[in-house]
VOPAGU-2260 file (C-alpha; in pm, 1 decimal, decimal comma):
REM VOPAGU-2260
SITE   aa  ch    i         X         Y         Z
SITE  UNK   A    0   -8820,7    -696,8   -3436,1
SITE  UNK   A    1   -8816,7    -538,8   -3780,3
SITE  UNK   A    2   -8644,6    -677,7   -4087,0
SITE  UNK   A    3   -8627,0    -336,6   -4254,3
SITE  UNK   A    4   -8359,2    -102,2   -4126,9
SITE  UNK   A    5   -8484,6     171,5   -3898,7
SITE  UNK   A    6   -8364,9     523,1   -3829,5
SITE  UNK   A    7   -8387,3     747,9   -3524,2
SITE  UNK   A    8   -8524,2    1088,6   -3629,0
SITE  UNK   A    9   -8490,4    1380,5   -3386,4
SITE  UNK   A   10   -8592,5    1744,6   -3391,2
SITE  UNK   A   11   -8516,7    2042,4   -3167,7
SITE  UNK   A   12   -8634,2    2398,8   -3216,7
SITE  UNK   A   13   -8540,2    2722,4   -3040,9
SITE  UNK   A   14   -8583,6    3099,3   -3065,5
SITE  UNK   A   15   -8290,0    3337,6   -3036,1
SITE  UNK   A   16   -8038,9    3093,8   -3181,5
SITE  UNK   A   17   -7938,9    2736,4   -3096,4
SITE  UNK   A   18   -7995,8    2606,9   -2744,9
SITE  UNK   A   19   -7624,3    2594,9   -2668,3
SITE  UNK   A   20   -7595,1    2964,4   -2754,3
SITE  UNK   A   21   -7873,2    3066,1   -2517,7
SITE  UNK   A   22   -8174,3    3021,1   -2745,3
SITE  UNK   A   23   -8512,6    2964,9   -2581,4
SITE  UNK   A   24   -8634,5    2607,5   -2622,6
SITE  UNK   A   25   -8952,0    2590,6   -2832,6
SITE  UNK   A   26   -9007,7    2226,1   -2918,5
SITE  UNK   A   27   -8851,7    1881,6   -2954,0
SITE  UNK   A   28   -8957,0    1549,7   -3097,9
SITE  UNK   A   29   -8851,1    1187,4   -3150,2
SITE  UNK   A   30   -8954,9     920,8   -3399,1
SITE  UNK   A   31   -8836,3     592,7   -3545,1
SITE  UNK   A   32   -8879,9     556,1   -3919,2
SITE  UNK   A   33   -8798,2     338,4   -4215,1
SITE  UNK   A   34   -8599,6     501,7   -4492,7
SITE  UNK   A   35   -8905,7     483,4   -4717,0
SITE  UNK   A   36   -9110,3     687,7   -4466,7
SITE  UNK   A   37   -8833,9     933,7   -4380,6
SITE  UNK   A   38   -8989,5    1228,1   -4565,1
SITE  UNK   A   39   -9316,8    1178,3   -4375,5
SITE  UNK   A   40   -9133,2    1161,9   -4041,2
SITE  UNK   A   41   -8928,1    1474,1   -4113,2
SITE  UNK   A   42   -9236,3    1667,1   -4226,1
SITE  UNK   A   43   -9424,6    1564,8   -3912,6
SITE  UNK   A   44   -9145,8    1690,0   -3685,3
SITE  UNK   A   45   -9099,0    2007,0   -3890,1
SITE  UNK   A   46   -9469,8    2084,5   -3860,4
SITE  UNK   A   47   -9446,8    2031,5   -3484,7
SITE  UNK   A   48   -9153,8    2275,1   -3466,9
SITE  UNK   A   49   -9324,6    2545,3   -3672,0
SITE  UNK   A   50   -9666,0    2538,3   -3503,5
SITE  UNK   A   51   -9585,2    2533,4   -3131,3
SITE  UNK   A   52   -9776,1    2765,6   -2899,4
SITE  UNK   A   53   -9448,7    2886,5   -2740,7
SITE  UNK   A   54   -9373,4    3083,7   -3057,7
SITE  UNK   A   55   -9199,1    3072,7   -3394,2
SITE  UNK   A   56   -8846,0    2929,6   -3385,1
SITE  UNK   A   57   -8552,0    3079,3   -3571,5
SITE  UNK   A   58   -8343,2    2763,9   -3520,0
SITE  UNK   A   59   -8461,9    2414,2   -3613,2
SITE  UNK   A   60   -8242,2    2106,2   -3632,9
SITE  UNK   A   61   -8368,1    1774,1   -3767,2
SITE  UNK   A   62   -8131,2    1481,2   -3790,8
SITE  UNK   A   63   -8150,2    1106,9   -3831,6
SITE  UNK   A   64   -7914,3     815,7   -3795,6
SITE  UNK   A   65   -7939,5     444,1   -3864,0
SITE  UNK   A   66   -8015,3     205,2   -3578,5
SITE  UNK   A   67   -7783,9     -93,7   -3569,7
SITE  UNK   A   68   -7860,7    -220,2   -3218,0
SITE  UNK   A   69   -8135,0    -474,1   -3136,3
SITE  UNK   A   70   -8467,3    -303,7   -3065,4
SITE  UNK   A   71   -8636,7    -373,5   -2732,0
SITE  UNK   A   72   -9014,6    -423,4   -2739,3
SITE  UNK   A   73   -9213,7    -310,5   -2434,0
SITE  UNK   A   74   -9581,4    -324,9   -2340,5
SITE  UNK   A   75   -9737,8      18,5   -2273,8
SITE  UNK   A   76   -9803,7     120,5   -1917,0
SITE  UNK   A   77  -10159,9      89,4   -1795,3
SITE  UNK   A   78  -10327,7     429,3   -1815,3
SITE  UNK   A   79  -10535,2     582,1   -1538,3
SITE  UNK   A   80  -10715,7     918,6   -1551,3
SITE  UNK   A   81  -10741,3    1162,0   -1261,1
SITE  UNK   A   82  -10971,5    1463,7   -1301,1
SITE  UNK   A   83  -10896,8    1746,9   -1060,1
SITE  UNK   A   84  -11040,7    2096,6   -1035,7
SITE  UNK   A   85  -10729,8    2300,0    -956,2
SITE  UNK   A   86  -10351,1    2312,5    -966,2
SITE  UNK   A   87  -10347,4    2272,2    -587,6
SITE  UNK   A   88  -10553,4    1952,3    -607,3
SITE  UNK   A   89  -10339,9    1819,8    -892,7
SITE  UNK   A   90  -10012,3    1889,3    -714,5
SITE  UNK   A   91  -10145,1    1733,0    -394,0
SITE  UNK   A   92  -10228,8    1419,5    -592,5
SITE  UNK   A   93   -9877,6    1420,5    -742,0
SITE  UNK   A   94   -9725,1    1406,5    -395,1
SITE  UNK   A   95   -9966,4    1133,4    -287,0
SITE  UNK   A   96   -9879,7     918,4    -589,0
SITE  UNK   A   97   -9504,2     972,2    -548,7
SITE  UNK   A   98   -9530,8     866,4    -185,5
SITE  UNK   A   99   -9723,3     557,0    -298,5
SITE  UNK   A  100   -9425,6     482,2    -524,0
SITE  UNK   A  101   -9206,3     475,3    -214,1
SITE  UNK   A  102   -9052,7     823,0    -232,2
SITE  UNK   A  103   -9010,5    1007,0      97,8
SITE  UNK   A  104   -9178,2    1343,8     145,6
SITE  UNK   A  105   -8848,0    1524,2     207,6
SITE  UNK   A  106   -8707,6    1384,2    -118,5
SITE  UNK   A  107   -9011,7    1514,5    -305,9
SITE  UNK   A  108   -8961,4    1857,5    -148,3
SITE  UNK   A  109   -8595,0    1863,3    -254,4
SITE  UNK   A  110   -8690,5    1757,6    -607,4
SITE  UNK   A  111   -8927,6    2052,8    -638,4
SITE  UNK   A  112   -8646,7    2284,0    -528,4
SITE  UNK   A  113   -8429,0    2139,4    -803,6
SITE  UNK   A  114   -8709,6    2211,8   -1048,7
SITE  UNK   A  115   -8734,6    2575,3    -934,6
SITE  UNK   A  116   -8359,1    2622,1    -975,5
SITE  UNK   A  117   -8363,3    2489,3   -1334,0
SITE  UNK   A  118   -8672,3    2649,9   -1485,6
SITE  UNK   A  119   -8561,8    2628,0   -1850,4
SITE  UNK   A  120   -8470,9    2260,3   -1873,1
SITE  UNK   A  121   -8482,2    2093,5   -2214,0
SITE  UNK   A  122   -8456,5    1739,7   -2079,7
SITE  UNK   A  123   -8510,4    1556,0   -1753,8
SITE  UNK   A  124   -8356,5    1612,3   -1411,5
SITE  UNK   A  125   -8244,0    1290,8   -1241,0
SITE  UNK   A  126   -8315,5    1296,2    -867,7
SITE  UNK   A  127   -8172,5    1036,4    -630,9
SITE  UNK   A  128   -8452,0     883,8    -419,9
SITE  UNK   A  129   -8219,3     840,5    -123,1
SITE  UNK   A  130   -8087,6    1198,2     -97,6
SITE  UNK   A  131   -8320,8    1411,1    -310,2
SITE  UNK   A  132   -8015,8    1556,1    -485,5
SITE  UNK   A  133   -7974,5    1594,8    -858,9
SITE  UNK   A  134   -7735,6    1325,7    -986,9
SITE  UNK   A  135   -7697,1    1400,3   -1357,5
SITE  UNK   A  136   -7436,1    1646,0   -1483,5
SITE  UNK   A  137   -7629,4    1789,5   -1777,5
SITE  UNK   A  138   -7708,5    2135,8   -1633,4
SITE  UNK   A  139   -7977,0    2313,6   -1842,5
SITE  UNK   A  140   -7968,5    2044,6   -2111,2
SITE  UNK   A  141   -8089,9    1766,6   -1884,3
SITE  UNK   A  142   -8124,1    1406,9   -2001,5
SITE  UNK   A  143   -8322,7    1366,1   -2322,0
SITE  UNK   A  144   -8493,1    1030,0   -2372,9
SITE  UNK   A  145   -8453,1     917,5   -2733,3
SITE  UNK   A  146   -8483,5     630,6   -2984,0
SITE  UNK   A  147   -8841,5     525,8   -2911,8
SITE  UNK   A  148   -9172,6     500,3   -3095,0
SITE  UNK   A  149   -9502,9     317,6   -3133,6
SITE  UNK   A  150   -9634,0     223,2   -3477,0
SITE  UNK   A  151   -9951,5     421,8   -3544,5
SITE  UNK   A  152  -10165,3     122,3   -3640,7
SITE  UNK   A  153  -10096,6     -56,4   -3312,7
SITE  UNK   A  154  -10135,9     264,7   -3112,1
SITE  UNK   A  155  -10475,2     328,1   -3269,3
SITE  UNK   A  156  -10585,2     -27,7   -3181,2
SITE  UNK   A  157  -10484,0      43,7   -2821,4
SITE  UNK   A  158  -10664,2     381,0   -2822,7
SITE  UNK   A  159  -10983,8     228,4   -2959,5
SITE  UNK   A  160  -10976,0     -52,5   -2703,7
SITE  UNK   A  161  -10932,5     184,1   -2407,9
SITE  UNK   A  162  -11152,9     459,9   -2552,8
SITE  UNK   A  163  -10862,0     702,7   -2561,5
SITE  UNK   A  164  -10814,9     982,9   -2818,5
SITE  UNK   A  165  -10553,9     880,6   -3074,4
SITE  UNK   A  166  -10367,8    1211,5   -3046,5
SITE  UNK   A  167   -9994,9    1221,7   -3113,6
SITE  UNK   A  168   -9947,3    1400,6   -2780,3
SITE  UNK   A  169  -10099,5    1103,8   -2593,6
SITE  UNK   A  170   -9884,9     858,6   -2785,4
SITE  UNK   A  171   -9560,3    1050,1   -2737,7
SITE  UNK   A  172   -9611,8    1093,7   -2363,5
SITE  UNK   A  173   -9700,7     729,5   -2306,2
SITE  UNK   A  174   -9409,2     607,6   -2518,4
SITE  UNK   A  175   -9161,5     813,7   -2317,2
SITE  UNK   A  176   -9310,9     720,6   -1979,7
SITE  UNK   A  177   -9313,0     352,3   -2071,8
SITE  UNK   A  178   -8948,8     353,6   -2178,8
SITE  UNK   A  179   -8836,0     542,6   -1867,6
SITE  UNK   A  180   -9031,3     312,9   -1634,3
SITE  UNK   A  181   -8890,2       1,8   -1802,1
SITE  UNK   A  182   -8544,0      51,5   -1650,0
SITE  UNK   A  183   -8512,6    -102,4   -1300,3
SITE  UNK   A  184   -8337,0     211,0   -1167,6
SITE  UNK   A  185   -8647,2     425,1   -1228,4
SITE  UNK   A  186   -8870,4     461,3    -923,3
SITE  UNK   A  187   -9112,9     715,5   -1072,0
SITE  UNK   A  188   -9144,6     998,1   -1323,4
SITE  UNK   A  189   -9320,7    1332,8   -1288,2
SITE  UNK   A  190   -9397,6    1538,9   -1598,2
SITE  UNK   A  191   -9600,3    1829,3   -1723,6
SITE  UNK   A  192   -9555,0    2014,1   -2050,9
SITE  UNK   A  193   -9389,9    2351,4   -2112,6
SITE  UNK   A  194   -9667,1    2418,1   -2366,2
SITE  UNK   A  195   -9859,3    2717,4   -2220,4
SITE  UNK   A  196  -10184,7    2583,4   -2365,6
SITE  UNK   A  197  -10153,5    2232,5   -2216,3
SITE  UNK   A  198  -10202,5    2195,5   -1841,5
SITE  UNK   A  199  -10229,2    1815,5   -1807,6
SITE  UNK   A  200   -9938,6    1609,1   -1673,0
SITE  UNK   A  201   -9868,0    1270,5   -1521,7
SITE  UNK   A  202   -9693,0    1056,9   -1265,5
SITE  UNK   A  203   -9570,6     720,5   -1395,0
SITE  UNK   A  204   -9403,0     407,8   -1264,4
SITE  UNK   A  205   -9422,8      34,2   -1324,2
SITE  UNK   A  206   -9643,4     -12,1   -1018,9
SITE  UNK   A  207   -9862,0     298,0   -1059,2
SITE  UNK   A  208   -9891,1     286,0   -1437,2
SITE  UNK   A  209   -9939,2     608,8   -1631,2
SITE  UNK   A  210  -10140,4     834,3   -1398,5
SITE  UNK   A  211  -10269,7    1125,3   -1603,7
SITE  UNK   A  212  -10365,8    1431,0   -1396,1
SITE  UNK   A  213  -10586,7    1688,1   -1565,2
SITE  UNK   A  214  -10455,7    2007,2   -1402,0
SITE  UNK   A  215  -10092,5    2050,7   -1292,2
SITE  UNK   A  216  -10025,1    2414,8   -1387,2
SITE  UNK   A  217  -10212,8    2728,8   -1480,8
SITE  UNK   A  218  -10307,0    2801,6   -1840,3
SITE  UNK   A  219  -10042,2    3026,9   -1996,8
SITE  UNK   A  220   -9754,7    2897,1   -1780,7
SITE  UNK   A  221   -9451,9    2808,0   -1997,3
SITE  UNK   A  222   -9259,6    2625,1   -1725,7
SITE  UNK   A  223   -9257,7    2249,7   -1774,0
SITE  UNK   A  224   -9134,5    1969,5   -1552,3
SITE  UNK   A  225   -8963,6    1638,4   -1613,1
SITE  UNK   A  226   -8824,5    1471,8   -1301,2
SITE  UNK   A  227   -8699,3    1113,2   -1291,5
SITE  UNK   A  228   -8677,3     972,2    -938,7
SITE  UNK   A  229   -8392,8     724,1    -960,9
SITE  UNK   A  230   -8221,7     471,0    -737,0
SITE  UNK   A  231   -7877,0     627,5    -751,1
SITE  UNK   A  232   -7707,6     309,6    -628,0
SITE  UNK   A  233   -7737,1     181,5    -985,7
SITE  UNK   A  234   -7481,9     259,5   -1257,0
SITE  UNK   A  235   -7593,5     603,2   -1381,3
SITE  UNK   A  236   -7384,8     583,8   -1699,1
SITE  UNK   A  237   -7569,6     264,7   -1790,9
SITE  UNK   A  238   -7902,2     424,2   -1697,9
SITE  UNK   A  239   -7847,4     735,9   -1908,9
SITE  UNK   A  240   -7723,0     521,5   -2198,7
SITE  UNK   A  241   -8049,5     325,4   -2185,7
SITE  UNK   A  242   -8258,0     644,5   -2187,5
SITE  UNK   A  243   -8066,5     809,6   -2470,3
SITE  UNK   A  244   -7945,0     523,8   -2687,6
SITE  UNK   A  245   -8142,4     202,1   -2636,5
SITE  UNK   A  246   -8394,8     166,2   -2924,2
SITE  UNK   A  247   -8742,2      82,5   -2792,9
SITE  UNK   A  248   -9074,1       5,9   -2958,1
SITE  UNK   A  249   -9396,3      11,8   -2759,6
SITE  UNK   A  250   -9635,3    -263,0   -2868,0
SITE  UNK   A  251   -9975,7    -357,3   -2730,8
SITE  UNK   A  252  -10125,9    -705,7   -2761,5
SITE  UNK   A  253  -10497,7    -733,8   -2688,5
SITE  UNK   A  254  -10554,0    -997,6   -2422,0
């Protein structure tokens, strides 16, 4: 896709030491960058780490590595907005949408139990749609989706066309949801932020698109959620490799 060599740039921030030594997760971020724009990418992620509403980190790690694999280009999911007046209404809509995606009610219930048991996850929990059981082995680390981006110019064209705010938060969420939904093993994704000042979340799948829900937790709540409902009959090593290692660019073409 690009003639110039690209790099995967990643940031993680914690308070109380590194994550693996028990530090509290503060923030994380992913970008793709050319070498020429590396300073700008690093500064953007550093600013994100140092200004998060969860607090000031005392551990920040930013690293980058060259991408040698072919980069997959994917169209963004269609976005749909759902305004609700309460957490209860938002969570009821979540369950309705997940059932529309073909997930049984008892599986959804089991997934929420998994979420309650792992309240300080840094990545995603993989839940098998047949059993409702967690099928990754990452414990509190979870599965972190990486190596993905959307060039700002194209994102802003998309935002203008659909009358969406061109906020980095919107872009980052849609990029991740689009990559996750692109794999055939993904049935649906459920996410809301661990940012105590951000209460919006989403359900996403190829069929549903990106369903933004305005109210999925109470203001001030630091517990986030990232659940991937997965067809566990697929090769999970291949699936996790795609999420973590396959380079992906989101690109929108106006029809």
